[in-house]
N, CA, C, O and the ligand as a Tripos MOL2 file, in Angstrom:
@<TRIPOS>MOLECULE
protein
  281   279    71     0     0
PROTEIN
NO_CHARGES

@<TRIPOS>ATOM
      1 N         -34.3350  -24.5370  -86.0410 N.3       1 MET1
      2 CA        -35.1520  -25.2190  -85.0340 C.3       1 MET1
      3 C         -34.2690  -25.9340  -84.0260 C.2       1 MET1
      4 O         -33.1040  -26.2150  -84.3050 O.2       1 MET1
      5 N         -34.8120  -26.2240  -82.8730 N.am      2 ALA2
      6 CA        -34.0780  -26.9140  -81.8490 C.3       2 ALA2
      7 C         -34.0000  -28.4120  -82.1780 C.2       2 ALA2
      8 O         -34.9690  -28.9820  -82.6780 O.2       2 ALA2
      9 N         -32.8830  -29.0370  -81.9080 N.am      3 ALA3
     10 CA        -32.7080  -30.4110  -82.1750 C.3       3 ALA3
     11 C         -31.6800  -31.0310  -81.1730 C.2       3 ALA3
     12 O         -30.7780  -30.3510  -80.6850 O.2       3 ALA3
     13 N         -31.8560  -32.3080  -80.9030 N.am      4 GLU4
     14 CA        -30.8910  -32.9870  -80.0630 C.3       4 GLU4
     15 C         -30.3450  -34.1830  -80.8290 C.2       4 GLU4
     16 O         -31.0980  -34.9580  -81.4180 O.2       4 GLU4
     17 N         -29.0250  -34.3190  -80.8120 N.am      5 VAL5
     18 CA        -28.3240  -35.3450  -81.5620 C.3       5 VAL5
     19 C         -28.4610  -36.7100  -80.8140 C.2       5 VAL5
     20 O         -28.2060  -36.7860  -79.6120 O.2       5 VAL5
     21 N         -28.8440  -37.7180  -81.5020 N.am      6 ARG6
     22 CA        -28.9060  -39.0870  -80.8810 C.3       6 ARG6
     23 C         -27.6710  -39.9110  -81.2780 C.2       6 ARG6
     24 O         -27.0820  -40.6090  -80.4520 O.2       6 ARG6
     25 N         -27.3030  -39.8160  -82.5300 N.am      7 ALA7
     26 CA        -26.1710  -40.6050  -83.0510 C.3       7 ALA7
     27 C         -25.6790  -39.9630  -84.3220 C.2       7 ALA7
     28 O         -26.4080  -39.2220  -84.9820 O.2       7 ALA7
     29 N         -24.4310  -40.2520  -84.6650 N.am      8 VAL8
     30 CA        -23.8820  -39.7170  -85.9160 C.3       8 VAL8
     31 C         -23.1250  -40.8330  -86.6430 C.2       8 VAL8
     32 O         -22.5060  -41.7050  -86.0330 O.2       8 VAL8
     33 N         -23.2050  -40.7650  -87.9560 N.am      9 ASP9
     34 CA        -22.4430  -41.6420  -88.8180 C.3       9 ASP9
     35 C         -21.4650  -40.7880  -89.5560 C.2       9 ASP9
     36 O         -21.7960  -40.1550  -90.5590 O.2       9 ASP9
     37 N         -20.2170  -40.7700  -89.0400 N.am     10 GLN10
     38 CA        -19.1900  -39.8770  -89.5910 C.3      10 GLN10
     39 C         -18.9060  -40.2060  -91.0490 C.2      10 GLN10
     40 O         -18.7600  -39.3150  -91.8850 O.2      10 GLN10
     41 N         -18.8290  -41.5020  -91.3400 N.am     11 GLU11
     42 CA        -18.4410  -41.9520  -92.6650 C.3      11 GLU11
     43 C         -19.4280  -41.5000  -93.7400 C.2      11 GLU11
     44 O         -19.0300  -41.0740  -94.8250 O.2      11 GLU11
     45 N         -20.7240  -41.6000  -93.4230 N.am     12 ASN12
     46 CA        -21.7210  -41.2240  -94.4090 C.3      12 ASN12
     47 C         -22.3120  -39.8340  -94.2120 C.2      12 ASN12
     48 O         -23.2240  -39.4210  -94.9280 O.2      12 ASN12
     49 N         -21.7580  -39.1040  -93.2030 N.am     13 ARG13
     50 CA        -22.2520  -37.7310  -92.9070 C.3      13 ARG13
     51 C         -23.7690  -37.7160  -92.7140 C.2      13 ARG13
     52 O         -24.4800  -36.9040  -93.3050 O.2      13 ARG13
     53 N         -24.2380  -38.6220  -91.8850 N.am     14 THR14
     54 CA        -25.6800  -38.5400  -91.5140 C.3      14 THR14
     55 C         -25.7240  -38.4850  -89.9940 C.2      14 THR14
     56 O         -24.8030  -38.9130  -89.2990 O.2      14 THR14
     57 N         -26.8410  -37.9360  -89.5070 N.am     15 ALA15
     58 CA        -27.0690  -37.8040  -88.0650 C.3      15 ALA15
     59 C         -28.4820  -38.1960  -87.7440 C.2      15 ALA15
     60 O         -29.4170  -37.8240  -88.4520 O.2      15 ALA15
     61 N         -28.6430  -38.9640  -86.6560 N.am     16 LEU16
     62 CA        -29.9920  -39.2720  -86.1190 C.3      16 LEU16
     63 C         -30.2760  -38.2020  -85.0640 C.2      16 LEU16
     64 O         -29.5550  -38.0430  -84.0790 O.2      16 LEU16
     65 N         -31.3540  -37.4880  -85.3260 N.am     17 VAL17
     66 CA        -31.6040  -36.2660  -84.5680 C.3      17 VAL17
     67 C         -33.1020  -36.2440  -84.1380 C.2      17 VAL17
     68 O         -33.9850  -36.5890  -84.9240 O.2      17 VAL17
     69 N         -33.3540  -35.8440  -82.9100 N.am     18 THR18
     70 CA        -34.7130  -35.5220  -82.4810 C.3      18 THR18
     71 C         -34.9690  -34.0560  -82.7070 C.2      18 THR18
     72 O         -34.2760  -33.2090  -82.1420 O.2      18 THR18
     73 N         -35.9630  -33.7380  -83.5330 N.am     19 HIS19
     74 CA        -36.2150  -32.3100  -83.8240 C.3      19 HIS19
     75 C         -37.6200  -31.9310  -83.3510 C.2      19 HIS19
     76 O         -38.5300  -32.7560  -83.2650 O.2      19 HIS19
     77 N         -37.7430  -30.6330  -83.0490 N.am     20 GLU20
     78 CA        -39.0440  -30.1210  -82.6730 C.3      20 GLU20
     79 C         -39.9490  -30.0360  -83.9320 C.2      20 GLU20
     80 O         -39.4820  -30.2750  -85.0450 O.2      20 GLU20
     81 N         -41.2040  -29.7030  -83.7510 N.am     21 ALA21
     82 CA        -42.1560  -29.6480  -84.8630 C.3      21 ALA21
     83 C         -41.6260  -28.7280  -85.9960 C.2      21 ALA21
     84 O         -41.0790  -27.6530  -85.7480 O.2      21 ALA21
     85 N         -41.8070  -29.1820  -87.1990 N.am     22 LEU22
     86 CA        -41.2960  -28.4940  -88.3570 C.3      22 LEU22
     87 C         -42.4640  -28.3620  -89.3790 C.2      22 LEU22
     88 O         -42.5810  -29.1130  -90.3470 O.2      22 LEU22
     89 N         -43.2840  -27.3870  -89.0950 N.am     23 THR23
     90 CA        -44.5850  -27.3040  -89.8380 C.3      23 THR23
     91 C         -44.3840  -27.0360  -91.3170 C.2      23 THR23
     92 O         -45.1960  -27.4600  -92.1400 O.2      23 THR23
     93 N         -43.3050  -26.3320  -91.6690 N.am     24 GLU24
     94 CA        -43.0910  -26.0440  -93.1320 C.3      24 GLU24
     95 C         -42.9060  -27.3230  -93.8910 C.2      24 GLU24
     96 O         -43.2540  -27.4080  -95.0690 O.2      24 GLU24
     97 N         -42.3520  -28.3400  -93.2200 N.am     25 LEU25
     98 CA        -42.1450  -29.6320  -93.8720 C.3      25 LEU25
     99 C         -43.1510  -30.6990  -93.4770 C.2      25 LEU25
    100 O         -43.0150  -31.8730  -93.8220 O.2      25 LEU25
    101 N         -44.1800  -30.2490  -92.7300 N.am     26 GLY26
    102 CA        -45.2870  -31.1690  -92.3570 C.3      26 GLY26
    103 C         -44.9080  -32.2240  -91.3560 C.2      26 GLY26
    104 O         -45.4850  -33.3110  -91.3600 O.2      26 GLY26
    105 N         -43.9410  -31.9320  -90.4870 N.am     27 MET27
    106 CA        -43.5240  -32.9440  -89.5010 C.3      27 MET27
    107 C         -43.7770  -32.4070  -88.0700 C.2      27 MET27
    108 O         -43.5300  -31.2410  -87.7610 O.2      27 MET27
    109 N         -44.2680  -33.2950  -87.2420 N.am     28 GLY28
    110 CA        -44.2980  -33.0140  -85.8180 C.3      28 GLY28
    111 C         -42.9210  -33.3270  -85.2370 C.2      28 GLY28
    112 O         -41.9710  -33.6200  -85.9640 O.2      28 GLY28
    113 N         -42.8400  -33.2580  -83.9060 N.am     29 GLU29
    114 CA        -41.5810  -33.6220  -83.2450 C.3      29 GLU29
    115 C         -41.3330  -35.1120  -83.5250 C.2      29 GLU29
    116 O         -42.2410  -35.9400  -83.4610 O.2      29 GLU29
    117 N         -40.1160  -35.4050  -83.8240 N.am     30 MET30
    118 CA        -39.7500  -36.8100  -84.1650 C.3      30 MET30
    119 C         -38.2860  -37.0120  -84.1300 C.2      30 MET30
    120 O         -37.5270  -36.0450  -84.0700 O.2      30 MET30
    121 N         -37.8530  -38.2620  -84.1670 N.am     31 THR31
    122 CA        -36.4440  -38.6140  -84.3170 C.3      31 THR31
    123 C         -36.2590  -39.1850  -85.6830 C.2      31 THR31
    124 O         -36.9830  -40.1060  -86.0590 O.2      31 THR31
    125 N         -35.3380  -38.6910  -86.4330 N.am     32 MET32
    126 CA        -35.1160  -39.1020  -87.8300 C.3      32 MET32
    127 C         -33.6870  -38.8750  -88.2260 C.2      32 MET32
    128 O         -32.9270  -38.1990  -87.5330 O.2      32 MET32
    129 N         -33.3280  -39.4560  -89.3650 N.am     33 ARG33
    130 CA        -31.9470  -39.3250  -89.8550 C.3      33 ARG33
    131 C         -31.8760  -38.2080  -90.9150 C.2      33 ARG33
    132 O         -32.7490  -38.0930  -91.7750 O.2      33 ARG33
    133 N         -30.8340  -37.4050  -90.8320 N.am     34 PHE34
    134 CA        -30.5940  -36.3190  -91.7880 C.3      34 PHE34
    135 C         -29.2260  -36.4780  -92.4410 C.2      34 PHE34
    136 O         -28.2960  -36.9890  -91.8180 O.2      34 PHE34
    137 N         -29.1030  -36.0590  -93.6500 N.am     35 ILE35
    138 CA        -27.8170  -35.8190  -94.2520 C.3      35 ILE35
    139 C         -27.2340  -34.5080  -93.7050 C.2      35 ILE35
    140 O         -27.9460  -33.5110  -93.5800 O.2      35 ILE35
    141 N         -25.9510  -34.5180  -93.3860 N.am     36 VAL36
    142 CA        -25.3000  -33.2710  -92.9340 C.3      36 VAL36
    143 C         -24.4280  -32.8190  -94.1090 C.2      36 VAL36
    144 O         -23.4530  -33.4890  -94.4480 O.2      36 VAL36
    145 N         -24.7640  -31.7180  -94.7140 N.am     37 VAL37
    146 CA        -24.1010  -31.2920  -95.9750 C.3      37 VAL37
    147 C         -22.6640  -30.9110  -95.6960 C.2      37 VAL37
    148 O         -22.3080  -30.5390  -94.5780 O.2      37 VAL37
    149 N         -21.8430  -31.0070  -96.7320 N.am     38 ASP38
    150 CA        -20.4700  -30.5330  -96.6610 C.3      38 ASP38
    151 C         -20.5040  -29.0430  -96.2810 C.2      38 ASP38
    152 O         -21.3520  -28.2940  -96.7650 O.2      38 ASP38
    153 N         -19.5980  -28.6340  -95.4300 N.am     39 GLY39
    154 CA        -19.5700  -27.2690  -95.0090 C.3      39 GLY39
    155 C         -20.1980  -27.0450  -93.6410 C.2      39 GLY39
    156 O         -20.0000  -26.0020  -93.0170 O.2      39 GLY39
    157 N         -20.9560  -28.0360  -93.1840 N.am     40 VAL40
    158 CA        -21.4630  -28.0020  -91.8190 C.3      40 VAL40
    159 C         -20.4820  -28.8080  -90.9370 C.2      40 VAL40
    160 O         -20.0850  -29.9210  -91.2840 O.2      40 VAL40
    161 N         -20.1140  -28.2240  -89.8140 N.am     41 ASP41
    162 CA        -19.1230  -28.8400  -88.9380 C.3      41 ASP41
    163 C         -19.6740  -30.1270  -88.2880 C.2      41 ASP41
    164 O         -20.4820  -30.0710  -87.3610 O.2      41 ASP41
    165 N         -19.2240  -31.2650  -88.7890 N.am     42 LEU42
    166 CA        -19.7150  -32.5310  -88.2980 C.3      42 LEU42
    167 C         -19.3370  -32.7770  -86.8150 C.2      42 LEU42
    168 O         -19.9930  -33.5540  -86.1200 O.2      42 LEU42
    169 N         -18.2920  -32.1160  -86.3610 N.am     43 SER43
    170 CA        -17.8740  -32.3290  -84.9720 C.3      43 SER43
    171 C         -18.9080  -31.7790  -83.9610 C.2      43 SER43
    172 O         -18.8570  -32.1160  -82.7780 O.2      43 SER43
    173 N         -19.8430  -30.9350  -84.4350 N.am     44 LEU44
    174 CA        -20.9320  -30.4830  -83.5230 C.3      44 LEU44
    175 C         -21.8700  -31.6060  -83.2050 C.2      44 LEU44
    176 O         -22.5850  -31.5380  -82.2050 O.2      44 LEU44
    177 N         -21.8980  -32.6680  -84.0360 N.am     45 PHE45
    178 CA        -22.8960  -33.7430  -83.9400 C.3      45 PHE45
    179 C         -22.3300  -34.8810  -83.0490 C.2      45 PHE45
    180 O         -21.8820  -35.9300  -83.5110 O.2      45 PHE45
    181 N         -22.3920  -34.5840  -81.7600 N.am     46 GLN46
    182 CA        -22.0280  -35.5870  -80.7810 C.3      46 GLN46
    183 C         -23.3280  -36.0320  -80.1210 C.2      46 GLN46
    184 O         -24.2300  -35.2200  -79.9140 O.2      46 GLN46
    185 N         -23.4290  -37.3410  -79.7850 N.am     47 ALA47
    186 CA        -24.6480  -37.8330  -79.1180 C.3      47 ALA47
    187 C         -24.9040  -37.0100  -77.8790 C.2      47 ALA47
    188 O         -24.0070  -36.8220  -77.0570 O.2      47 ALA47
    189 N         -26.1280  -36.5130  -77.7360 N.am     48 GLY48
    190 CA        -26.5440  -35.7090  -76.6070 C.3      48 GLY48
    191 C         -26.4150  -34.2490  -76.7990 C.2      48 GLY48
    192 O         -26.8710  -33.4730  -75.9590 O.2      48 GLY48
    193 N         -25.7860  -33.8220  -77.9120 N.am     49 ALA49
    194 CA        -25.5790  -32.3830  -78.1360 C.3      49 ALA49
    195 C         -26.9310  -31.6970  -78.4920 C.2      49 ALA49
    196 O         -27.7550  -32.2610  -79.2120 O.2      49 ALA49
    197 N         -27.1220  -30.5070  -77.9830 N.am     50 SER50
    198 CA        -28.2650  -29.6940  -78.3420 C.3      50 SER50
    199 C         -27.8430  -28.6800  -79.3720 C.2      50 SER50
    200 O         -26.9100  -27.9070  -79.1540 O.2      50 SER50
    201 N         -28.5260  -28.6840  -80.4870 N.am     51 LEU51
    202 CA        -28.1710  -27.7870  -81.6010 C.3      51 LEU51
    203 C         -29.3520  -26.9880  -82.0840 C.2      51 LEU51
    204 O         -30.5020  -27.3510  -81.8360 O.2      51 LEU51
    205 N         -29.0760  -25.9110  -82.7680 N.am     52 THR52
    206 CA        -30.0470  -25.2160  -83.6070 C.3      52 THR52
    207 C         -29.7150  -25.5420  -85.0310 C.2      52 THR52
    208 O         -28.6120  -25.2480  -85.4920 O.2      52 THR52
    209 N         -30.6470  -26.1460  -85.7460 N.am     53 ILE53
    210 CA        -30.3640  -26.6050  -87.1290 C.3      53 ILE53
    211 C         -31.3090  -25.9530  -88.1110 C.2      53 ILE53
    212 O         -32.4260  -25.5640  -87.7670 O.2      53 ILE53
    213 N         -30.8370  -25.8410  -89.3500 N.am     54 THR54
    214 CA        -31.6720  -25.4390  -90.4760 C.3      54 THR54
    215 C         -31.7150  -26.5900  -91.4610 C.2      54 THR54
    216 O         -30.6900  -27.1760  -91.8080 O.2      54 THR54
    217 N         -32.9270  -26.9020  -91.9050 N.am     55 VAL55
    218 CA        -33.1380  -28.1330  -92.7050 C.3      55 VAL55
    219 C         -33.8320  -27.7900  -94.0270 C.2      55 VAL55
    220 O         -34.7350  -26.9540  -94.0560 O.2      55 VAL55
    221 N         -33.4220  -28.4180  -95.0870 N.am     56 ILE56
    222 CA        -34.1540  -28.3630  -96.3670 C.3      56 ILE56
    223 C         -34.4230  -29.7460  -96.8350 C.2      56 ILE56
    224 O         -33.7530  -30.6960  -96.4320 O.2      56 ILE56
    225 N         -35.4540  -29.8750  -97.7300 N.am     57 GLU57
    226 CA        -35.7010  -31.1740  -98.3600 C.3      57 GLU57
    227 C         -35.0010  -31.1320  -99.7070 C.2      57 GLU57
    228 O         -35.3920  -30.3890 -100.6070 O.2      57 GLU57
    229 N         -33.9540  -31.9510  -99.8280 N.am     58 GLY58
    230 CA        -33.2070  -32.0340 -101.0690 C.3      58 GLY58
    231 C         -33.5680  -33.2860 -101.8660 C.2      58 GLY58
    232 O         -34.3920  -34.0900 -101.4310 O.2      58 GLY58
    233 N         -32.9560  -33.4420 -103.0150 N.am     59 ALA59
    234 CA        -33.2570  -34.5980 -103.8900 C.3      59 ALA59
    235 C         -32.9500  -35.9080 -103.1790 C.2      59 ALA59
    236 O         -33.6290  -36.9080 -103.4140 O.2      59 ALA59
    237 N         -31.9160  -35.9220 -102.2930 N.am     60 ASP60
    238 CA        -31.5020  -37.1400 -101.6310 C.3      60 ASP60
    239 C         -32.1620  -37.3190 -100.2950 C.2      60 ASP60
    240 O         -31.8970  -38.3060  -99.6090 O.2      60 ASP60
    241 N         -33.0110  -36.4020  -99.9000 N.am     61 GLY61
    242 CA        -33.6680  -36.5250  -98.5790 C.3      61 GLY61
    243 C         -33.4930  -35.2110  -97.7840 C.2      61 GLY61
    244 O         -33.0420  -34.2010  -98.3240 O.2      61 GLY61
    245 N         -33.8500  -35.2520  -96.5340 N.am     62 PHE62
    246 CA        -33.7570  -34.0860  -95.7070 C.3      62 PHE62
    247 C         -32.3010  -33.8340  -95.2870 C.2      62 PHE62
    248 O         -31.5740  -34.7400  -94.8800 O.2      62 PHE62
    249 N         -31.9280  -32.6000  -95.4020 N.am     63 GLN63
    250 CA        -30.5220  -32.2510  -95.2110 C.3      63 GLN63
    251 C         -30.4090  -31.1180  -94.2130 C.2      63 GLN63
    252 O         -31.2050  -30.1800  -94.2090 O.2      63 GLN63
    253 N         -29.3960  -31.2310  -93.3640 N.am     64 ILE64
    254 CA        -29.0540  -30.1280  -92.4530 C.3      64 ILE64
    255 C         -28.0490  -29.2640  -93.1650 C.2      64 ILE64
    256 O         -26.9670  -29.7150  -93.5390 O.2      64 ILE64
    257 N         -28.4280  -27.9880  -93.3520 N.am     65 ILE65
    258 CA        -27.5670  -27.0810  -94.1120 C.3      65 ILE65
    259 C         -26.8900  -26.0570  -93.2270 C.2      65 ILE65
    260 O         -26.0430  -25.2880  -93.6790 O.2      65 ILE65
    261 N         -27.2820  -26.0550  -91.9250 N.am     66 ARG66
    262 CA        -26.6390  -25.1400  -90.9500 C.3      66 ARG66
    263 C         -26.8680  -25.7250  -89.6040 C.2      66 ARG66
    264 O         -27.9160  -26.3080  -89.3250 O.2      66 ARG66
    265 N         -25.8430  -25.5620  -88.7340 N.am     67 ALA67
    266 CA        -25.9600  -26.0400  -87.3380 C.3      67 ALA67
    267 C         -25.0960  -25.2170  -86.4580 C.2      67 ALA67
    268 O         -23.9900  -24.8360  -86.8380 O.2      67 ALA67
    269 N         -25.5860  -24.9320  -85.2730 N.am     68 GLU68
    270 CA        -24.8000  -24.2650  -84.2370 C.3      68 GLU68
    271 C         -25.2250  -24.7680  -82.8870 C.2      68 GLU68
    272 O         -26.3600  -25.2140  -82.7140 O.2      68 GLU68
    273 N         -24.3170  -24.7000  -81.9130 N.am     69 PRO69
    274 CA        -24.6580  -25.1540  -80.5620 C.3      69 PRO69
    275 C         -25.7540  -24.2540  -79.9780 C.2      69 PRO69
    276 O         -25.8590  -23.0730  -80.3090 O.2      69 PRO69
    277 N         -26.5640  -24.8550  -79.0990 N.am     70 ARG70
    278 CA        -27.5810  -24.0610  -78.4180 C.3      70 ARG70
    279 C         -27.0500  -23.5780  -77.0720 C.2      70 ARG70
    280 O         -27.7590  -22.8880  -76.3400 O.2      70 ARG70
    281 CU        -38.7780  -35.1930  -89.0530 Cu       71 CU71
@<TRIPOS>BOND
     1     1     2 1
     2     2     3 1
     3     3     4 2
     4     3     5 am
     5     5     6 1
     6     6     7 1
     7     7     8 2
     8     7     9 am
     9     9    10 1
    10    10    11 1
    11    11    12 2
    12    11    13 am
    13    13    14 1
    14    14    15 1
    15    15    16 2
    16    15    17 am
    17    17    18 1
    18    18    19 1
    19    19    20 2
    20    19    21 am
    21    21    22 1
    22    22    23 1
    23    23    24 2
    24    23    25 am
    25    25    26 1
    26    26    27 1
    27    27    28 2
    28    27    29 am
    29    29    30 1
    30    30    31 1
    31    31    32 2
    32    31    33 am
    33    33    34 1
    34    34    35 1
    35    35    36 2
    36    35    37 am
    37    37    38 1
    38    38    39 1
    39    39    40 2
    40    39    41 am
    41    41    42 1
    42    42    43 1
    43    43    44 2
    44    43    45 am
    45    45    46 1
    46    46    47 1
    47    47    48 2
    48    47    49 am
    49    49    50 1
    50    50    51 1
    51    51    52 2
    52    51    53 am
    53    53    54 1
    54    54    55 1
    55    55    56 2
    56    55    57 am
    57    57    58 1
    58    58    59 1
    59    59    60 2
    60    59    61 am
    61    61    62 1
    62    62    63 1
    63    63    64 2
    64    63    65 am
    65    65    66 1
    66    66    67 1
    67    67    68 2
    68    67    69 am
    69    69    70 1
    70    70    71 1
    71    71    72 2
    72    71    73 am
    73    73    74 1
    74    74    75 1
    75    75    76 2
    76    75    77 am
    77    77    78 1
    78    78    79 1
    79    79    80 2
    80    79    81 am
    81    81    82 1
    82    82    83 1
    83    83    84 2
    84    83    85 am
    85    85    86 1
    86    86    87 1
    87    87    88 2
    88    87    89 am
    89    89    90 1
    90    90    91 1
    91    91    92 2
    92    91    93 am
    93    93    94 1
    94    94    95 1
    95    95    96 2
    96    95    97 am
    97    97    98 1
    98    98    99 1
    99    99   100 2
   100    99   101 am
   101   101   102 1
   102   102   103 1
   103   103   104 2
   104   103   105 am
   105   105   106 1
   106   106   107 1
   107   107   108 2
   108   107   109 am
   109   109   110 1
   110   110   111 1
   111   111   112 2
   112   111   113 am
   113   113   114 1
   114   114   115 1
   115   115   116 2
   116   115   117 am
   117   117   118 1
   118   118   119 1
   119   119   120 2
   120   119   121 am
   121   121   122 1
   122   122   123 1
   123   123   124 2
   124   123   125 am
   125   125   126 1
   126   126   127 1
   127   127   128 2
   128   127   129 am
   129   129   130 1
   130   130   131 1
   131   131   132 2
   132   131   133 am
   133   133   134 1
   134   134   135 1
   135   135   136 2
   136   135   137 am
   137   137   138 1
   138   138   139 1
   139   139   140 2
   140   139   141 am
   141   141   142 1
   142   142   143 1
   143   143   144 2
   144   143   145 am
   145   145   146 1
   146   146   147 1
   147   147   148 2
   148   147   149 am
   149   149   150 1
   150   150   151 1
   151   151   152 2
   152   151   153 am
   153   153   154 1
   154   154   155 1
   155   155   156 2
   156   155   157 am
   157   157   158 1
   158   158   159 1
   159   159   160 2
   160   159   161 am
   161   161   162 1
   162   162   163 1
   163   163   164 2
   164   163   165 am
   165   165   166 1
   166   166   167 1
   167   167   168 2
   168   167   169 am
   169   169   170 1
   170   170   171 1
   171   171   172 2
   172   171   173 am
   173   173   174 1
   174   174   175 1
   175   175   176 2
   176   175   177 am
   177   177   178 1
   178   178   179 1
   179   179   180 2
   180   179   181 am
   181   181   182 1
   182   182   183 1
   183   183   184 2
   184   183   185 am
   185   185   186 1
   186   186   187 1
   187   187   188 2
   188   187   189 am
   189   189   190 1
   190   190   191 1
   191   191   192 2
   192   191   193 am
   193   193   194 1
   194   194   195 1
   195   195   196 2
   196   195   197 am
   197   197   198 1
   198   198   199 1
   199   199   200 2
   200   199   201 am
   201   201   202 1
   202   202   203 1
   203   203   204 2
   204   203   205 am
   205   205   206 1
   206   206   207 1
   207   207   208 2
   208   207   209 am
   209   209   210 1
   210   210   211 1
   211   211   212 2
   212   211   213 am
   213   213   214 1
   214   214   215 1
   215   215   216 2
   216   215   217 am
   217   217   218 1
   218   218   219 1
   219   219   220 2
   220   219   221 am
   221   221   222 1
   222   222   223 1
   223   223   224 2
   224   223   225 am
   225   225   226 1
   226   226   227 1
   227   227   228 2
   228   227   229 am
   229   229   230 1
   230   230   231 1
   231   231   232 2
   232   231   233 am
   233   233   234 1
   234   234   235 1
   235   235   236 2
   236   235   237 am
   237   237   238 1
   238   238   239 1
   239   239   240 2
   240   239   241 am
   241   241   242 1
   242   242   243 1
   243   243   244 2
   244   243   245 am
   245   245   246 1
   246   246   247 1
   247   247   248 2
   248   247   249 am
   249   249   250 1
   250   250   251 1
   251   251   252 2
   252   251   253 am
   253   253   254 1
   254   254   255 1
   255   255   256 2
   256   255   257 am
   257   257   258 1
   258   258   259 1
   259   259   260 2
   260   259   261 am
   261   261   262 1
   262   262   263 1
   263   263   264 2
   264   263   265 am
   265   265   266 1
   266   266   267 1
   267   267   268 2
   268   267   269 am
   269   269   270 1
   270   270   271 1
   271   271   272 2
   272   271   273 am
   273   273   274 1
   274   274   275 1
   275   275   276 2
   276   275   277 am
   277   277   278 1
   278   278   279 1
   279   279   280 2
@<TRIPOS>SUBSTRUCTURE
     1 MET1         2 RESIDUE 1 A MET
     2 ALA2         6 RESIDUE 1 A ALA
     3 ALA3        10 RESIDUE 1 A ALA
     4 GLU4        14 RESIDUE 1 A GLU
     5 VAL5        18 RESIDUE 1 A VAL
     6 ARG6        22 RESIDUE 1 A ARG
     7 ALA7        26 RESIDUE 1 A ALA
     8 VAL8        30 RESIDUE 1 A VAL
     9 ASP9        34 RESIDUE 1 A ASP
    10 GLN10       38 RESIDUE 1 A GLN
    11 GLU11       42 RESIDUE 1 A GLU
    12 ASN12       46 RESIDUE 1 A ASN
    13 ARG13       50 RESIDUE 1 A ARG
    14 THR14       54 RESIDUE 1 A THR
    15 ALA15       58 RESIDUE 1 A ALA
    16 LEU16       62 RESIDUE 1 A LEU
    17 VAL17       66 RESIDUE 1 A VAL
    18 THR18       70 RESIDUE 1 A THR
    19 HIS19       74 RESIDUE 1 A HIS
    20 GLU20       78 RESIDUE 1 A GLU
    21 ALA21       82 RESIDUE 1 A ALA
    22 LEU22       86 RESIDUE 1 A LEU
    23 THR23       90 RESIDUE 1 A THR
    24 GLU24       94 RESIDUE 1 A GLU
    25 LEU25       98 RESIDUE 1 A LEU
    26 GLY26      102 RESIDUE 1 A GLY
    27 MET27      106 RESIDUE 1 A MET
    28 GLY28      110 RESIDUE 1 A GLY
    29 GLU29      114 RESIDUE 1 A GLU
    30 MET30      118 RESIDUE 1 A MET
    31 THR31      122 RESIDUE 1 A THR
    32 MET32      126 RESIDUE 1 A MET
    33 ARG33      130 RESIDUE 1 A ARG
    34 PHE34      134 RESIDUE 1 A PHE
    35 ILE35      138 RESIDUE 1 A ILE
    36 VAL36      142 RESIDUE 1 A VAL
    37 VAL37      146 RESIDUE 1 A VAL
    38 ASP38      150 RESIDUE 1 A ASP
    39 GLY39      154 RESIDUE 1 A GLY
    40 VAL40      158 RESIDUE 1 A VAL
    41 ASP41      162 RESIDUE 1 A ASP
    42 LEU42      166 RESIDUE 1 A LEU
    43 SER43      170 RESIDUE 1 A SER
    44 LEU44      174 RESIDUE 1 A LEU
    45 PHE45      178 RESIDUE 1 A PHE
    46 GLN46      182 RESIDUE 1 A GLN
    47 ALA47      186 RESIDUE 1 A ALA
    48 GLY48      190 RESIDUE 1 A GLY
    49 ALA49      194 RESIDUE 1 A ALA
    50 SER50      198 RESIDUE 1 A SER
    51 LEU51      202 RESIDUE 1 A LEU
    52 THR52      206 RESIDUE 1 A THR
    53 ILE53      210 RESIDUE 1 A ILE
    54 THR54      214 RESIDUE 1 A THR
    55 VAL55      218 RESIDUE 1 A VAL
    56 ILE56      222 RESIDUE 1 A ILE
    57 GLU57      226 RESIDUE 1 A GLU
    58 GLY58      230 RESIDUE 1 A GLY
    59 ALA59      234 RESIDUE 1 A ALA
    60 ASP60      238 RESIDUE 1 A ASP
    61 GLY61      242 RESIDUE 1 A GLY
    62 PHE62      246 RESIDUE 1 A PHE
    63 GLN63      250 RESIDUE 1 A GLN
    64 ILE64      254 RESIDUE 1 A ILE
    65 ILE65      258 RESIDUE 1 A ILE
    66 ARG66      262 RESIDUE 1 A ARG
    67 ALA67      266 RESIDUE 1 A ALA
    68 GLU68      270 RESIDUE 1 A GLU
    69 PRO69      274 RESIDUE 1 A PRO
    70 ARG70      278 RESIDUE 1 A ARG
    71 CU71       281 GROUP 0 **** ****
């Protein structure tokens, strides 16, 4: 889905992201914090960056498991 990065926490590998509606997970468009899993290039997560992301709901919360520039 399409997403725009608002802020990133490099130390904790989390990103504050505005995402489009995500009906599979019951969410409308919103801004929220995601865990960015190991293996996803954290350098893509710059404030203002437009990304295509893939998200799952893991035990620790919602996680970005794939990201690429739009
Ligand atoms: Cu959300």
